[in-house]
C-alpha positions in Angstrom: -17.1 7.7 25.8 -14.5 5.1 24.8 -10.8 6.0 25.4 -9.1 7.5 22.4 -7.3 5.0 20.0 -3.5 5.7 20.1 -1.9 5.6 16.7 1.6 4.8 15.6 1.9 6.2 12.1 4.8 4.8 10.1 5.5 7.0 7.1 3.7 10.2 8.3 5.2 12.6 5.8 4.0 10.7 2.7 0.7 11.1 0.9 -1.2 8.5 3.0 0.6 9.6 6.2 -0.5 13.2 5.7 -4.1 12.2 4.9 -4.1 10.0 8.0 -3.2 12.9 10.1 -6.0 14.9 8.5 -8.4 12.2 9.7 -6.9 12.1 13.2 -7.1 15.9 13.5 -10.8 15.8 12.5 -11.6 13.2 15.2 -9.8 14.3 18.4 -12.3 12.6 20.6 -11.6 9.2 19.1 -8.0 9.3 17.8 -4.6 10.5 19.0 -1.1 10.3 17.7 1.4 8.2 19.8 4.2 7.8 17.3 5.3 9.5 14.0 8.0 8.2 11.7 9.6 9.4 8.5 12.4 8.1 6.2 14.1 11.4 5.1 11.7 14.3 5.4 12.9 15.6 8.7 11.6 19.1 8.4 8.0 17.9 7.9 8.4 15.3 10.6 9.3 18.1 13.1 6.4 20.2 12.0 4.0 17.3 12.4 5.4 16.4 15.8 5.0 20.0 17.1 1.4 20.0 16.0 0.3 16.5 17.2 2.6 16.1 20.2 3.3 12.3 19.9 5.1 10.4 22.6 7.9 9.5 20.2 9.2 10.1 16.7 11.6 8.1 14.5 13.7 9.4 11.6 14.8 6.3 9.7 17.7 8.1 8.1 20.0 8.3 11.1 22.1 11.1 9.5 19.2 13.4 10.2 18.9 12.5 13.9 20.6 15.6 15.3 18.5 17.8 13.1 15.3 16.3 14.4 16.5 16.2 17.9 17.4 19.8 17.9 14.2 20.8 16.1 12.2 19.1 18.9 14.5 20.1 21.8 11.7 22.3 23.4 9.1 19.5 23.2 8.7 16.5 25.6 9.0 14.1 22.6 11.4 11.1 22.5 13.5 11.1 19.3 14.9 7.9 17.8 16.7 7.2 14.6 17.5 4.2 12.3 15.5 1.4 10.7 15.7 -0.8 13.8 13.9 1.9 15.8 10.9 1.6 13.5 10.5 -2.0 14.6 11.0 -1.1 18.2 8.5 1.8 18.6 5.6 -0.3 17.3 6.0 -2.5 20.4 5.3 0.3 22.8 2.5 -0.6 25.3 0.9 2.8 24.6 0.2 2.0 20.9 -3.2 0.6 20.1 -3.0 0.6 16.3 -0.2 0.7 13.8 -0.7 2.4 10.4 1.9 1.2 8.0 2.1 3.9 5.4 5.7 3.3 4.5 6.5 2.8 0.8 7.7 -0.5 -0.5 9.8 -3.3 1.1 10.7 -1.0 4.0 7.4 -1.8 5.6 8.0 -5.5 6.0 10.1 -5.7 9.2 8.2 -3.0 11.2 4.9 -4.7 10.3 6.2 -8.1 11.4 7.3 -6.5 14.7 3.9 -4.9 15.2 2.1 -8.2 14.5 4.3 -10.1 16.9 3.5 -7.4 19.5 -0.2 -8.1 19.1 -1.0 -4.7 17.6 -3.9 -4.1 15.2 -2.6 -3.2 11.8 -4.1 -0.6 9.4 -2.2 -1.7 6.3 -1.4 0.9 3.6 1.8 -0.8 2.6 0.7 -3.4 0.1 4.2 -4.6 -0.5 4.3 -6.3 2.9 1.7 -8.8 1.8 3.1 -9.0 -1.7 6.6 -9.9 -0.5 5.7 -12.2 2.4 1.9 -12.8 2.5 2.1 -16.3 3.8 4.5 -15.3 6.6 2.4 -12.3 7.7 -0.9 -14.2 7.6 0.7 -17.0 9.7 2.0 -14.5 12.3 -1.4 -12.7 12.4 -3.2 -16.0 13.2 -0.6 -16.9 15.8 -0.9 -13.5 17.6 -4.7 -13.1 16.9 -4.0 -9.8 15.1 -6.5 -8.0 12.8 -5.1 -6.6 9.6 -7.4 -3.8 8.3 -6.9 -2.7 4.7 -6.4 1.0 3.9 -6.1 0.8 0.1 -9.4 2.0 -1.4 -9.9 -1.2 -3.3 -9.2 -3.6 -0.4 -11.2 -1.4 2.0 -14.1 -1.7 -0.5 -13.8 -5.5 -0.5 -13.6 -5.5 3.3 -16.7 -3.4 3.5 -18.6 -5.6 1.0 -17.8 -8.7 3.1 -19.3 -7.3 6.3 -22.0 -9.7 7.4 -20.9 -12.3 4.8 -18.5 -14.3 6.9 -20.0 -17.7 6.1 -20.7 -17.0 2.4 -18.0 -18.2 0.1 -16.5 -15.7 -2.4 -16.8 -16.6 -6.0 -14.8 -13.7 -7.4 -13.3 -10.4 -6.3 -13.4 -7.7 -8.9 -10.7 -5.1 -8.4 -11.3 -1.8 -10.3 -8.5 0.2 -11.8 -8.6 3.8 -13.2 -6.3 2.8 -16.1 -3.9 5.6 -15.2 -2.8 8.4 -17.5 -2.1 6.1 -20.5 -5.4 4.2 -20.7 -6.1 3.3 -24.3 -2.5 3.8 -25.4 -0.6 1.1 -27.3 3.1 0.2 -26.8 4.2 2.4 -29.6 2.6 5.3 -27.9 4.6 4.7 -24.7 8.1 4.4 -26.2 9.0 8.0 -25.2 6.8 8.6 -22.2 8.4 11.0 -19.6 8.1 10.8 -15.9 6.2 14.1 -16.0 3.5 12.4 -18.1 3.5 9.3 -16.0 3.0 11.3 -12.8 -0.2 12.9 -14.1 -2.8 10.6 -12.6 -6.3 11.5 -13.7 -8.1 10.7 -10.4 -5.9 10.2 -7.4 -3.2 12.4 -5.7 -0.5 9.9 -4.6 3.2 9.7 -4.1 5.6 9.3 -7.1 6.3 5.6 -6.8 2.6 4.5 -6.5 1.6 6.9 -9.3 4.1 5.4 -11.7 2.9 1.9 -10.6 -0.6 3.0 -11.4 0.6 4.1 -14.9 2.2 0.8 -15.6 -0.7 -1.2 -13.9 1.9 -2.7 -11.5 0.0 -1.1 -8.7 -3.1 -3.2 -9.6 -0.9 -6.3 -9.9 0.4 -5.7 -6.4 -3.2 -5.3 -5.3 -4.1 -8.6 -6.8 -1.5 -10.3 -4.8 -2.5 -8.4 -1.7 -6.1 -9.4 -2.2 -5.1 -13.1 -2.3 -3.7 -12.9 1.2 -6.2 -10.5 2.8 -9.2 -12.4 1.6 -8.0 -16.0 1.1 -8.7 -16.3 -2.6 -6.7 -17.7 -5.5 -5.4 -15.9 -8.5 -8.2 -17.3 -10.6 -10.8 -15.7 -8.2 -9.5 -12.2 -8.8 -10.6 -10.1 -11.8 -9.3 -6.7 -12.8 -11.6 -4.2 -14.6 -10.6 -0.8 -15.8 -13.1 1.8 -14.4 -12.0 5.3 -15.5 -14.3 7.2 -13.1 -12.9 5.5 -10.0 -16.3 5.6 -8.3 -16.8 1.9 -7.7 -13.7 1.0 -5.7 -14.1 -2.7 -6.0 -16.7 -5.5 -5.9 -17.3 -9.0 -4.5 -19.3 -11.7 -6.4 -20.8 -14.5 -4.2 -21.5 -18.0 -5.2 -25.2 -17.2 -5.9 -24.1 -14.7 -8.5 -25.0 -11.6 -6.4 -22.4 -8.7 -6.6 -21.8 -6.2 -3.9 -19.9 -3.0 -4.6 -18.6 -0.1 -2.5 -18.9 3.4 -4.1 -17.7 6.8 -3.3 -15.7 9.7 -4.7 -11.9 9.1 -5.0 -10.8 10.3 -1.6 -8.3 8.3 0.4 -9.4 9.8 3.7 -12.6 7.7 3.6 -10.9 4.2 3.6 -8.3 5.6 6.1 -11.0 6.7 8.5 -12.8 3.4 8.2 -9.6 1.5 9.1 -8.8 3.8 12.0 -12.3 3.8 13.5 -13.5 0.3 12.6 -16.1 -1.1 13.2 -17.7 2.4 13.7 -18.6 4.7 10.9 -18.0 8.2 12.2 -19.5 11.2 10.6 -17.3 13.5 8.5 -17.4 16.4 6.1 -16.0 14.7 3.0 -17.7 15.5 -0.3 -20.6 13.2 -1.1 -21.1 11.3 -4.3 -24.0 12.5 -6.4 -25.4 9.9 -8.9 -27.0 12.7 -11.0 -23.5 14.0 -11.8 -22.3 10.6 -13.1 -25.0 9.5 -15.6 -22.8 6.6 -16.7 -20.1 4.5 -15.2 -17.9 2.5 -17.7 -15.8 -0.7 -17.5 -13.3 -2.4 -19.8 -10.8 -5.2 -19.7 -7.2 -4.2 -19.0 -4.7 -4.4 -22.0 -2.2 -7.0 -20.8 -0.1 -6.7 -23.9 0.6 -3.0 -23.5 0.7 -3.0 -19.7 2.8 -6.2 -19.1 3.2 -5.6 -15.4 -0.3 -6.7 -14.5 0.2 -10.0 -16.4 3.6 -10.5 -14.7 2.0 -10.0 -11.3 -0.6 -12.6 -12.0 2.1 -15.0 -13.1 4.2 -14.4 -10.0 1.2 -15.0 -7.8 0.3 -18.2 -9.6 3.9 -19.5 -9.2 4.0 -18.4 -5.6 7.0 -18.9 -3.3 9.4 -16.0 -3.5 8.4 -14.9 -7.0 6.1 -12.0 -5.7 9.1 -10.8 -3.7 11.3 -10.8 -6.9 8.5 -8.9 -8.7 8.3 -6.2 -6.0 12.1 -5.7 -5.6 12.7 -5.5 -9.3 9.9 -3.1 -9.8 11.0 -0.9 -7.0 14.5 -0.6 -8.6 13.1 -0.1 -12.1 10.6 2.6 -11.0 13.4 4.5 -9.1 15.6 4.4 -12.2 12.7 5.6 -14.4 12.1 8.5 -12.0 15.8 9.3 -12.3 15.7 9.2 -16.1 17.9 6.2 -16.4 15.2 3.8 -17.7 12.4 4.1 -20.2 8.8 3.6 -19.2 8.5 0.3 -21.1 11.8 -0.7 -19.7 10.2 -1.1 -16.3 8.3 -4.2 -17.3 11.3 -5.6 -19.2 13.5 -5.5 -16.1 10.8 -7.1 -13.9 10.2 -9.9 -16.5 13.9 -10.7 -16.8 14.4 -10.8 -13.0 11.5 -13.2 -12.6 13.1 -15.4 -15.2 16.6 -15.3 -13.8 16.2 -15.5 -10.0 16.2 -18.9 -8.2 12.7 -20.1 -7.1 12.1 -20.9 -3.5 8.8 -22.7 -3.0 8.3 -22.1 0.8 10.5 -19.2 1.8 11.1 -18.1 5.4 12.0 -14.5 6.4 15.7 -15.0 5.7 14.8 -16.3 2.2 12.7 -13.2 1.6 15.5 -10.9 2.7 18.0 -12.7 0.5 15.6 -12.7 -2.5 14.9 -9.0 -2.2 18.7 -8.3 -2.1 19.5 -10.5 -5.1 16.6 -9.2 -7.1 17.7 -5.6 -6.6 21.3 -6.5 -7.6 20.1 -8.3 -10.7 17.7 -5.4 -11.7 20.5 -2.8 -11.3 22.8 -5.0 -13.5 20.2 -5.2 -16.2 19.7 -1.5 -16.2 23.5 -0.9 -16.3 
């Protein structure tokens, strides 16, 4: 039997993190937890650490260090705190694979650190490639690091490309559920509340990604992520709304043939595939039954109502630091919406104005990305007032 794969899980208390732990717990002969990290949810981090017995934990909010330290005082677990610690623990020799399940821009520096340390990356933090795709890809080539996608759509594409290494991609087709407001027009969305926006019809996700799904920004970020993961241009990526969320994405090859990956909407499947790749381990997840889905439907996205998807395509086509601006402005705008300080339609207005106002950097380095992120957040907050 092969030795167990030792996992550093960044963002263990979020939706993806918890489901990753479910997968690890179901495969004790193949996987084990080496590191757990959380931003603020110290109580859950302590509970997880007591169950999975990692070598180390990190609480990024250093104000909660003593609480975590005391909570684990009877356990032989190292406790660290602060954002810099996230970038340090991924370098540990005992870590085989790093799962980046952090939300947003916060995942960038720890992912860079992990890549530079030669660790295999299971990427659930799409913002890392959105913000700095060229930089991450360059580092991955330099350090011969594999980046395995965890998002269901990108995992689907990755699986469709198995055995197709030398066959050029004509088009990638990313599917989108359409979110809770599919079919609505702008006038219908004027007074949307966060409670309504957080009612996703198919997936159980965290608040930020659920709002992004409602605005279609999540699909826009996935378009940019696909560009870097699979080496395609913006013109080679198509988005189709597929309300049933059964076909997770498709690849069309130059002969016109299309391969699709199907399954019930359950994030544990792409998580398990990334953790155990290239093996497909058995599991007890519910199976898809064609007889229960007599029809699968598809439609084009409404780019006039859901402006964020169009903005993401525009940012990708312009390139440089514009996707970084897009991401930073959106993170601020979504947070303000969730705090009832911005309307639902106001999210795309803030993003569009930031893209128009921020200086363009054609070939940014890491310092440029950091500065762009900072300035875009300042500008977004000024626009919101």
